[in-house]
N, CA and C atoms of all chains as a GROMACS GRO file, in nm:
protein
  438
    1UNK      N    1  -7.502  -2.980  -0.507
    1UNK     CA    2  -7.626  -3.016  -0.597
    1UNK      C    3  -7.666  -2.891  -0.670
    2UNK      N    4  -7.598  -2.778  -0.657
    2UNK     CA    5  -7.641  -2.639  -0.710
    2UNK      C    6  -7.594  -2.628  -0.845
    3UNK      N    7  -7.525  -2.743  -0.914
    3UNK     CA    8  -7.497  -2.766  -1.033
    3UNK      C    9  -7.619  -2.727  -1.153
    4UNK      N   10  -7.606  -2.630  -1.222
    4UNK     CA   11  -7.716  -2.594  -1.320
    4UNK      C   12  -7.743  -2.717  -1.387
    5UNK      N   13  -7.652  -2.797  -1.426
    5UNK     CA   14  -7.648  -2.893  -1.504
    5UNK      C   15  -7.764  -3.012  -1.423
    6UNK      N   16  -7.798  -2.997  -1.321
    6UNK     CA   17  -7.860  -3.096  -1.268
    6UNK      C   18  -8.018  -3.016  -1.255
    7UNK      N   19  -8.047  -2.925  -1.302
    7UNK     CA   20  -8.150  -2.881  -1.304
    7UNK      C   21  -8.285  -2.976  -1.351
    8UNK      N   22  -8.242  -3.082  -1.437
    8UNK     CA   23  -8.316  -3.172  -1.468
    8UNK      C   24  -8.391  -3.254  -1.328
    9UNK      N   25  -8.299  -3.270  -1.240
    9UNK     CA   26  -8.321  -3.365  -1.111
    9UNK      C   27  -8.449  -3.271  -1.058
   10UNK      N   28  -8.455  -3.123  -1.053
   10UNK     CA   29  -8.573  -3.065  -0.984
   10UNK      C   30  -8.703  -3.092  -1.066
   11UNK      N   31  -8.664  -3.104  -1.215
   11UNK     CA   32  -8.815  -3.105  -1.292
   11UNK      C   33  -8.854  -3.240  -1.246
   12UNK      N   34  -8.775  -3.342  -1.243
   12UNK     CA   35  -8.822  -3.475  -1.203
   12UNK      C   36  -8.878  -3.482  -1.082
   13UNK      N   37  -8.838  -3.437  -0.967
   13UNK     CA   38  -8.901  -3.422  -0.834
   13UNK      C   39  -8.996  -3.360  -0.830
   14UNK      N   40  -9.034  -3.253  -0.914
   14UNK     CA   41  -9.169  -3.178  -0.890
   14UNK      C   42  -9.280  -3.259  -0.955
   15UNK      N   43  -9.214  -3.344  -1.084
   15UNK     CA   44  -9.303  -3.438  -1.121
   15UNK      C   45  -9.366  -3.541  -1.040
   16UNK      N   46  -9.263  -3.609  -0.966
   16UNK     CA   47  -9.310  -3.705  -0.879
   16UNK      C   48  -9.409  -3.660  -0.770
   17UNK      N   49  -9.360  -3.542  -0.698
   17UNK     CA   50  -9.453  -3.489  -0.634
   17UNK      C   51  -9.594  -3.481  -0.651
   18UNK      N   52  -9.598  -3.413  -0.795
   18UNK     CA   53  -9.730  -3.391  -0.842
   18UNK      C   54  -9.797  -3.511  -0.862
   19UNK      N   55  -9.720  -3.626  -0.899
   19UNK     CA   56  -9.796  -3.769  -0.920
   19UNK      C   57  -9.855  -3.818  -0.792
   20UNK      N   58  -9.747  -3.805  -0.677
   20UNK     CA   59  -9.789  -3.855  -0.543
   20UNK      C   60  -9.910  -3.780  -0.488
   21UNK      N   61  -9.902  -3.643  -0.506
   21UNK     CA   62 -10.042  -3.577  -0.476
   21UNK      C   63 -10.161  -3.631  -0.506
   22UNK      N   64 -10.162  -3.661  -0.663
   22UNK     CA   65 -10.258  -3.701  -0.722
   22UNK      C   66 -10.312  -3.825  -0.695
   23UNK      N   67 -10.205  -3.898  -0.625
   23UNK     CA   68 -10.253  -4.048  -0.576
   23UNK      C   69 -10.332  -4.012  -0.418
   24UNK      N   70 -10.299  -3.887  -0.342
   24UNK     CA   71 -10.367  -3.867  -0.220
   24UNK      C   72 -10.271  -3.961  -0.138
   25UNK      N   73 -10.143  -3.964  -0.120
   25UNK     CA   74 -10.078  -3.997  -0.003
   25UNK      C   75  -9.966  -3.925   0.030
   26UNK      N   76  -9.930  -3.936   0.147
   26UNK     CA   77  -9.826  -3.875   0.220
   26UNK      C   78  -9.684  -3.944   0.158
   27UNK      N   79  -9.603  -3.844   0.180
   27UNK     CA   80  -9.456  -3.889   0.175
   27UNK      C   81  -9.433  -4.030   0.233
   28UNK      N   82  -9.485  -4.032   0.361
   28UNK     CA   83  -9.440  -4.152   0.448
   28UNK      C   84  -9.521  -4.250   0.382
   29UNK      N   85  -9.670  -4.264   0.346
   29UNK     CA   86  -9.716  -4.368   0.281
   29UNK      C   87  -9.674  -4.419   0.167
   30UNK      N   88  -9.607  -4.308   0.068
   30UNK     CA   89  -9.542  -4.344  -0.042
   30UNK      C   90  -9.419  -4.404  -0.029
   31UNK      N   91  -9.354  -4.377   0.064
   31UNK     CA   92  -9.217  -4.432   0.074
   31UNK      C   93  -9.243  -4.594   0.122
   32UNK      N   94  -9.368  -4.628   0.191
   32UNK     CA   95  -9.410  -4.764   0.192
   32UNK      C   96  -9.399  -4.848   0.081
   33UNK      N   97  -9.490  -4.764  -0.034
   33UNK     CA   98  -9.519  -4.841  -0.142
   33UNK      C   99  -9.434  -4.856  -0.221
   34UNK      N  100  -9.288  -4.781  -0.229
   34UNK     CA  101  -9.191  -4.763  -0.315
   34UNK      C  102  -9.096  -4.844  -0.239
   35UNK      N  103  -9.090  -4.881  -0.091
   35UNK     CA  104  -9.000  -4.941  -0.002
   35UNK      C  105  -8.875  -4.870   0.006
   36UNK      N  106  -8.900  -4.741   0.015
   36UNK     CA  107  -8.783  -4.663   0.052
   36UNK      C  108  -8.820  -4.566   0.155
   37UNK      N  109  -8.726  -4.493   0.227
   37UNK     CA  110  -8.754  -4.420   0.345
   37UNK      C  111  -8.818  -4.288   0.300
   38UNK      N  112  -8.902  -4.254   0.420
   38UNK     CA  113  -8.992  -4.108   0.377
   38UNK      C  114  -8.882  -4.002   0.343
   39UNK      N  115  -8.780  -3.985   0.433
   39UNK     CA  116  -8.700  -3.883   0.405
   39UNK      C  117  -8.624  -3.898   0.257
   40UNK      N  118  -8.614  -4.007   0.208
   40UNK     CA  119  -8.603  -4.063   0.074
   40UNK      C  120  -8.668  -3.967  -0.031
   41UNK      N  121  -8.794  -4.008  -0.004
   41UNK     CA  122  -8.879  -3.957  -0.068
   41UNK      C  123  -8.889  -3.771  -0.106
   42UNK      N  124  -8.848  -3.722   0.007
   42UNK     CA  125  -8.843  -3.581   0.009
   42UNK      C  126  -8.720  -3.530  -0.028
   43UNK      N  127  -8.606  -3.602  -0.033
   43UNK     CA  128  -8.502  -3.567  -0.101
   43UNK      C  129  -8.511  -3.569  -0.258
   44UNK      N  130  -8.570  -3.669  -0.312
   44UNK     CA  131  -8.580  -3.705  -0.432
   44UNK      C  132  -8.688  -3.593  -0.484
   45UNK      N  133  -8.790  -3.561  -0.418
   45UNK     CA  134  -8.904  -3.454  -0.470
   45UNK      C  135  -8.826  -3.317  -0.452
   46UNK      N  136  -8.728  -3.289  -0.418
   46UNK     CA  137  -8.672  -3.154  -0.385
   46UNK      C  138  -8.533  -3.148  -0.502
   47UNK      N  139  -8.535  -3.283  -0.547
   47UNK     CA  140  -8.418  -3.262  -0.651
   47UNK      C  141  -8.280  -3.274  -0.583
   48UNK      N  142  -8.261  -3.309  -0.474
   48UNK     CA  143  -8.168  -3.305  -0.397
   48UNK      C  144  -8.059  -3.438  -0.402
   49UNK      N  145  -8.108  -3.547  -0.488
   49UNK     CA  146  -8.034  -3.677  -0.482
   49UNK      C  147  -8.044  -3.688  -0.635
   50UNK      N  148  -7.934  -3.748  -0.666
   50UNK     CA  149  -7.909  -3.801  -0.817
   50UNK      C  150  -7.948  -3.946  -0.818
   51UNK      N  151  -8.091  -3.983  -0.855
   51UNK     CA  152  -8.140  -4.080  -0.835
   51UNK      C  153  -8.093  -4.210  -0.901
   52UNK      N  154  -8.088  -4.340  -0.882
   52UNK     CA  155  -8.044  -4.457  -0.980
   52UNK      C  156  -8.157  -4.466  -1.059
   53UNK      N  157  -8.131  -4.568  -1.166
   53UNK     CA  158  -8.244  -4.578  -1.255
   53UNK      C  159  -8.332  -4.687  -1.175
   54UNK      N  160  -8.264  -4.751  -1.107
   54UNK     CA  161  -8.317  -4.853  -1.058
   54UNK      C  162  -8.438  -4.839  -0.925
   55UNK      N  163  -8.402  -4.704  -0.841
   55UNK     CA  164  -8.480  -4.674  -0.760
   55UNK      C  165  -8.591  -4.575  -0.840
   56UNK      N  166  -8.555  -4.512  -0.956
   56UNK     CA  167  -8.669  -4.426  -1.010
   56UNK      C  168  -8.753  -4.542  -1.082
   57UNK      N  169  -8.728  -4.667  -1.117
   57UNK     CA  170  -8.836  -4.754  -1.176
   57UNK      C  171  -8.921  -4.787  -1.039
   58UNK      N  172  -8.859  -4.804  -0.910
   58UNK     CA  173  -8.943  -4.828  -0.797
   58UNK      C  174  -9.058  -4.724  -0.780
   59UNK      N  175  -9.014  -4.593  -0.789
   59UNK     CA  176  -9.105  -4.507  -0.762
   59UNK      C  177  -9.200  -4.496  -0.876
   60UNK      N  178  -9.154  -4.519  -1.005
   60UNK     CA  179  -9.247  -4.520  -1.109
   60UNK      C  180  -9.367  -4.651  -1.077
   61UNK      N  181  -9.311  -4.767  -1.021
   61UNK     CA  182  -9.408  -4.874  -1.027
   61UNK      C  183  -9.489  -4.826  -0.903
   62UNK      N  184  -9.456  -4.761  -0.803
   62UNK     CA  185  -9.558  -4.723  -0.691
   62UNK      C  186  -9.644  -4.595  -0.732
   63UNK      N  187  -9.617  -4.530  -0.837
   63UNK     CA  188  -9.698  -4.440  -0.896
   63UNK      C  189  -9.802  -4.501  -0.995
   64UNK      N  190  -9.764  -4.639  -1.043
   64UNK     CA  191  -9.830  -4.720  -1.138
   64UNK      C  192  -9.822  -4.630  -1.290
   65UNK      N  193  -9.706  -4.593  -1.301
   65UNK     CA  194  -9.645  -4.535  -1.413
   65UNK      C  195  -9.543  -4.576  -1.480
   66UNK      N  196  -9.520  -4.570  -1.627
   66UNK     CA  197  -9.386  -4.622  -1.667
   66UNK      C  198  -9.265  -4.491  -1.654
   67UNK      N  199  -9.158  -4.531  -1.649
   67UNK     CA  200  -9.051  -4.465  -1.594
   67UNK      C  201  -9.074  -4.346  -1.727
   68UNK      N  202  -9.073  -4.354  -1.826
   68UNK     CA  203  -9.048  -4.265  -1.914
   68UNK      C  204  -9.164  -4.156  -1.903
   69UNK      N  205  -9.261  -4.164  -1.844
   69UNK     CA  206  -9.376  -4.080  -1.792
   69UNK      C  207  -9.330  -3.971  -1.703
   70UNK      N  208  -9.227  -4.015  -1.638
   70UNK     CA  209  -9.151  -3.911  -1.536
   70UNK      C  210  -9.053  -3.831  -1.595
   71UNK      N  211  -9.002  -3.860  -1.710
   71UNK     CA  212  -8.896  -3.814  -1.779
   71UNK      C  213  -8.948  -3.704  -1.872
   72UNK      N  214  -8.915  -3.592  -1.877
   72UNK     CA  215  -8.952  -3.511  -1.975
   72UNK      C  216  -8.823  -3.399  -2.025
   73UNK      N  217  -8.705  -3.473  -2.045
   73UNK     CA  218  -8.589  -3.403  -2.065
   73UNK      C  219  -8.502  -3.481  -2.136
   74UNK      N  220  -7.668  -5.823  -0.974
   74UNK     CA  221  -7.720  -5.758  -1.094
   74UNK      C  222  -7.823  -5.891  -1.185
   75UNK      N  223  -7.820  -5.998  -1.133
   75UNK     CA  224  -7.924  -6.118  -1.220
   75UNK      C  225  -8.048  -6.079  -1.185
   76UNK      N  226  -8.086  -6.022  -1.077
   76UNK     CA  227  -8.235  -5.968  -1.042
   76UNK      C  228  -8.325  -5.934  -1.178
   77UNK      N  229  -8.421  -6.003  -1.177
   77UNK     CA  230  -8.498  -6.003  -1.293
   77UNK      C  231  -8.568  -5.866  -1.312
   78UNK      N  232  -8.578  -5.808  -1.180
   78UNK     CA  233  -8.635  -5.638  -1.193
   78UNK      C  234  -8.550  -5.576  -1.263
   79UNK      N  235  -8.439  -5.603  -1.303
   79UNK     CA  236  -8.342  -5.488  -1.320
   79UNK      C  237  -8.329  -5.520  -1.479
   80UNK      N  238  -8.404  -5.606  -1.540
   80UNK     CA  239  -8.425  -5.615  -1.695
   80UNK      C  240  -8.410  -5.486  -1.770
   81UNK      N  241  -8.469  -5.408  -1.688
   81UNK     CA  242  -8.488  -5.274  -1.786
   81UNK      C  243  -8.348  -5.197  -1.790
   82UNK      N  244  -8.267  -5.241  -1.703
   82UNK     CA  245  -8.107  -5.207  -1.740
   82UNK      C  246  -8.047  -5.270  -1.868
   83UNK      N  247  -8.097  -5.378  -1.894
   83UNK     CA  248  -8.046  -5.466  -2.029
   83UNK      C  249  -8.112  -5.374  -2.135
   84UNK      N  250  -8.247  -5.359  -2.139
   84UNK     CA  251  -8.280  -5.275  -2.236
   84UNK      C  252  -8.243  -5.139  -2.267
   85UNK      N  253  -8.198  -5.065  -2.151
   85UNK     CA  254  -8.158  -4.931  -2.150
   85UNK      C  255  -7.997  -4.952  -2.236
   86UNK      N  256  -7.933  -5.025  -2.194
   86UNK     CA  257  -7.817  -5.083  -2.228
   86UNK      C  258  -7.806  -5.108  -2.390
   87UNK      N  259  -7.898  -5.184  -2.438
   87UNK     CA  260  -7.926  -5.219  -2.582
   87UNK      C  261  -7.940  -5.090  -2.644
   88UNK      N  262  -8.031  -5.008  -2.596
   88UNK     CA  263  -8.049  -4.890  -2.667
   88UNK      C  264  -7.947  -4.794  -2.680
   89UNK      N  265  -7.904  -4.776  -2.597
   89UNK     CA  266  -7.786  -4.695  -2.592
   89UNK      C  267  -7.660  -4.741  -2.691
   90UNK      N  268  -7.637  -4.874  -2.682
   90UNK     CA  269  -7.518  -4.934  -2.781
   90UNK      C  270  -7.583  -4.886  -2.934
   91UNK      N  271  -7.724  -4.916  -2.933
   91UNK     CA  272  -7.777  -4.911  -3.078
   91UNK      C  273  -7.736  -4.752  -3.129
   92UNK      N  274  -7.769  -4.674  -3.041
   92UNK     CA  275  -7.755  -4.534  -3.079
   92UNK      C  276  -7.610  -4.482  -3.095
   93UNK      N  277  -7.507  -4.554  -3.013
   93UNK     CA  278  -7.397  -4.507  -3.043
   93UNK      C  279  -7.326  -4.574  -3.169
   94UNK      N  280  -7.398  -4.703  -3.201
   94UNK     CA  281  -7.333  -4.755  -3.320
   94UNK      C  282  -7.393  -4.662  -3.448
   95UNK      N  283  -7.523  -4.620  -3.412
   95UNK     CA  284  -7.559  -4.518  -3.514
   95UNK      C  285  -7.482  -4.405  -3.548
   96UNK      N  286  -7.421  -4.330  -3.453
   96UNK     CA  287  -7.329  -4.277  -3.456
   96UNK      C  288  -7.185  -4.285  -3.510
   97UNK      N  289  -7.157  -4.402  -3.530
   97UNK     CA  290  -7.041  -4.452  -3.602
   97UNK      C  291  -6.936  -4.429  -3.485
   98UNK      N  292  -6.924  -4.436  -3.361
   98UNK     CA  293  -6.827  -4.423  -3.282
   98UNK      C  294  -6.794  -4.544  -3.180
   99UNK      N  295  -6.673  -4.563  -3.136
   99UNK     CA  296  -6.647  -4.680  -3.054
   99UNK      C  297  -6.661  -4.639  -2.908
  100UNK      N  298  -6.676  -4.740  -2.835
  100UNK     CA  299  -6.702  -4.717  -2.695
  100UNK      C  300  -6.593  -4.624  -2.633
  101UNK      N  301  -6.477  -4.634  -2.693
  101UNK     CA  302  -6.386  -4.549  -2.625
  101UNK      C  303  -6.399  -4.395  -2.671
  102UNK      N  304  -6.421  -4.379  -2.800
  102UNK     CA  305  -6.481  -4.238  -2.837
  102UNK      C  306  -6.618  -4.202  -2.779
  103UNK      N  307  -6.668  -4.270  -2.756
  103UNK     CA  308  -6.802  -4.207  -2.709
  103UNK      C  309  -6.777  -4.190  -2.561
  104UNK      N  310  -6.692  -4.266  -2.470
  104UNK     CA  311  -6.659  -4.244  -2.362
  104UNK      C  312  -6.604  -4.096  -2.323
  105UNK      N  313  -6.512  -4.043  -2.440
  105UNK     CA  314  -6.475  -3.917  -2.426
  105UNK      C  315  -6.568  -3.796  -2.434
  106UNK      N  316  -6.665  -3.820  -2.547
  106UNK     CA  317  -6.782  -3.735  -2.556
  106UNK      C  318  -6.881  -3.726  -2.416
  107UNK      N  319  -6.885  -3.830  -2.364
  107UNK     CA  320  -6.971  -3.816  -2.238
  107UNK      C  321  -6.907  -3.850  -2.108
  108UNK      N  322  -6.783  -3.793  -2.132
  108UNK     CA  323  -6.688  -3.763  -2.013
  108UNK      C  324  -6.684  -3.912  -1.917
  109UNK      N  325  -6.700  -4.024  -1.964
  109UNK     CA  326  -6.676  -4.135  -1.889
  109UNK      C  327  -6.557  -4.228  -1.916
  110UNK      N  328  -6.531  -4.318  -1.848
  110UNK     CA  329  -6.437  -4.408  -1.887
  110UNK      C  330  -6.486  -4.486  -1.981
  111UNK      N  331  -6.416  -4.545  -2.094
  111UNK     CA  332  -6.493  -4.648  -2.184
  111UNK      C  333  -6.516  -4.769  -2.121
  112UNK      N  334  -6.451  -4.828  -1.993
  112UNK     CA  335  -6.503  -4.943  -1.917
  112UNK      C  336  -6.647  -4.922  -1.893
  113UNK      N  337  -6.655  -4.802  -1.853
  113UNK     CA  338  -6.806  -4.754  -1.778
  113UNK      C  339  -6.919  -4.766  -1.933
  114UNK      N  340  -6.849  -4.721  -2.023
  114UNK     CA  341  -6.972  -4.720  -2.125
  114UNK      C  342  -7.006  -4.888  -2.165
  115UNK      N  343  -6.896  -4.952  -2.183
  115UNK     CA  344  -6.938  -5.114  -2.186
  115UNK      C  345  -7.041  -5.185  -2.063
  116UNK      N  346  -6.998  -5.139  -1.951
  116UNK     CA  347  -7.085  -5.186  -1.828
  116UNK      C  348  -7.228  -5.150  -1.877
  117UNK      N  349  -7.246  -5.012  -1.887
  117UNK     CA  350  -7.389  -4.949  -1.909
  117UNK      C  351  -7.460  -5.048  -2.004
  118UNK      N  352  -7.372  -5.062  -2.137
  118UNK     CA  353  -7.413  -5.101  -2.244
  118UNK      C  354  -7.479  -5.247  -2.235
  119UNK      N  355  -7.405  -5.328  -2.119
  119UNK     CA  356  -7.440  -5.440  -2.091
  119UNK      C  357  -7.536  -5.462  -2.000
  120UNK      N  358  -7.567  -5.383  -1.920
  120UNK     CA  359  -7.651  -5.362  -1.809
  120UNK      C  360  -7.640  -5.382  -1.694
  121UNK      N  361  -7.500  -5.388  -1.666
  121UNK     CA  362  -7.451  -5.425  -1.566
  121UNK      C  363  -7.452  -5.329  -1.431
  122UNK      N  364  -7.467  -5.222  -1.500
  122UNK     CA  365  -7.449  -5.095  -1.367
  122UNK      C  366  -7.578  -5.016  -1.373
  123UNK      N  367  -7.633  -4.988  -1.245
  123UNK     CA  368  -7.756  -4.906  -1.194
  123UNK      C  369  -7.715  -4.781  -1.220
  124UNK      N  370  -7.737  -4.733  -1.344
  124UNK     CA  371  -7.666  -4.586  -1.393
  124UNK      C  372  -7.773  -4.470  -1.314
  125UNK      N  373  -7.705  -4.360  -1.269
  125UNK     CA  374  -7.766  -4.246  -1.199
  125UNK      C  375  -7.802  -4.160  -1.313
  126UNK      N  376  -7.967  -4.110  -1.269
  126UNK     CA  377  -7.990  -4.000  -1.374
  126UNK      C  378  -7.890  -3.914  -1.425
  127UNK      N  379  -7.798  -3.842  -1.339
  127UNK     CA  380  -7.713  -3.765  -1.392
  127UNK      C  381  -7.626  -3.823  -1.486
  128UNK      N  382  -7.569  -3.948  -1.475
  128UNK     CA  383  -7.496  -3.997  -1.592
  128UNK      C  384  -7.574  -4.026  -1.696
  129UNK      N  385  -7.711  -4.066  -1.688
  129UNK     CA  386  -7.778  -4.116  -1.812
  129UNK      C  387  -7.805  -3.986  -1.875
  130UNK      N  388  -7.822  -3.852  -1.820
  130UNK     CA  389  -7.820  -3.727  -1.874
  130UNK      C  390  -7.691  -3.713  -1.972
  131UNK      N  391  -7.557  -3.744  -1.908
  131UNK     CA  392  -7.447  -3.712  -1.991
  131UNK      C  393  -7.448  -3.802  -2.107
  132UNK      N  394  -7.496  -3.927  -2.092
  132UNK     CA  395  -7.498  -4.015  -2.222
  132UNK      C  396  -7.607  -3.944  -2.303
  133UNK      N  397  -7.708  -3.916  -2.276
  133UNK     CA  398  -7.820  -3.859  -2.372
  133UNK      C  399  -7.743  -3.754  -2.433
  134UNK      N  400  -7.694  -3.655  -2.359
  134UNK     CA  401  -7.638  -3.529  -2.430
  134UNK      C  402  -7.524  -3.585  -2.518
  135UNK      N  403  -7.445  -3.664  -2.487
  135UNK     CA  404  -7.352  -3.746  -2.613
  135UNK      C  405  -7.392  -3.765  -2.709
  136UNK      N  406  -7.514  -3.854  -2.682
  136UNK     CA  407  -7.577  -3.898  -2.822
  136UNK      C  408  -7.700  -3.803  -2.904
  137UNK      N  409  -7.679  -3.694  -2.812
  137UNK     CA  410  -7.786  -3.596  -2.901
  137UNK      C  411  -7.926  -3.637  -2.867
  138UNK      N  412  -7.953  -3.670  -2.775
  138UNK     CA  413  -8.108  -3.720  -2.749
  138UNK      C  414  -8.151  -3.698  -2.647
  139UNK      N  415  -8.294  -3.643  -2.625
  139UNK     CA  416  -8.320  -3.628  -2.464
  139UNK      C  417  -8.340  -3.758  -2.397
  140UNK      N  418  -8.319  -3.756  -2.256
  140UNK     CA  419  -8.334  -3.874  -2.202
  140UNK      C  420  -8.440  -3.970  -2.216
  141UNK      N  421  -8.565  -3.885  -2.245
  141UNK     CA  422  -8.686  -4.003  -2.242
  141UNK      C  423  -8.688  -4.068  -2.378
  142UNK      N  424  -8.602  -4.051  -2.446
  142UNK     CA  425  -8.580  -4.133  -2.581
  142UNK      C  426  -8.506  -4.248  -2.546
  143UNK      N  427  -8.443  -4.249  -2.454
  143UNK     CA  428  -8.346  -4.380  -2.419
  143UNK      C  429  -8.422  -4.476  -2.331
  144UNK      N  430  -8.551  -4.424  -2.277
  144UNK     CA  431  -8.639  -4.499  -2.158
  144UNK      C  432  -8.752  -4.524  -2.246
  145UNK      N  433  -8.786  -4.648  -2.235
  145UNK     CA  434  -8.905  -4.729  -2.292
  145UNK      C  435  -8.977  -4.799  -2.211
  146UNK      N  436  -8.945  -4.786  -2.097
  146UNK     CA  437  -9.009  -4.893  -1.957
  146UNK      C  438  -9.076  -4.792  -1.854
   0.00000   0.00000   0.00000
């Protein structure tokens, strides 16, 4: 995942972390809301995983945002 | 993939097909541009596959659009 083409996954992860922190919830609490494991939340926030659109939708739903608001690339 | 929660994959696929047709290229030609197999282009356009963000970026690059322009949900 050191591929520079995957830089956008880093941007996405930062945006998700920022929005989660705005909600005032931990990765563990957020994982329960999005129905994913807390370690998966961490991997996504660090841009380590190539998320599928379906899981991105679950994250967006848990954040109460449309998917497009998480995407700026 | 009959899951109604995955309806947004159908929307995404329709948008990709529309943009590809605007470019005037076949699925086969588009697959070469995006570096994916033509059958994969068809599956994505029909909303049959849960695309990863990395592949969505490849599609967007081949269409000359930012990813956020393909997402309306």
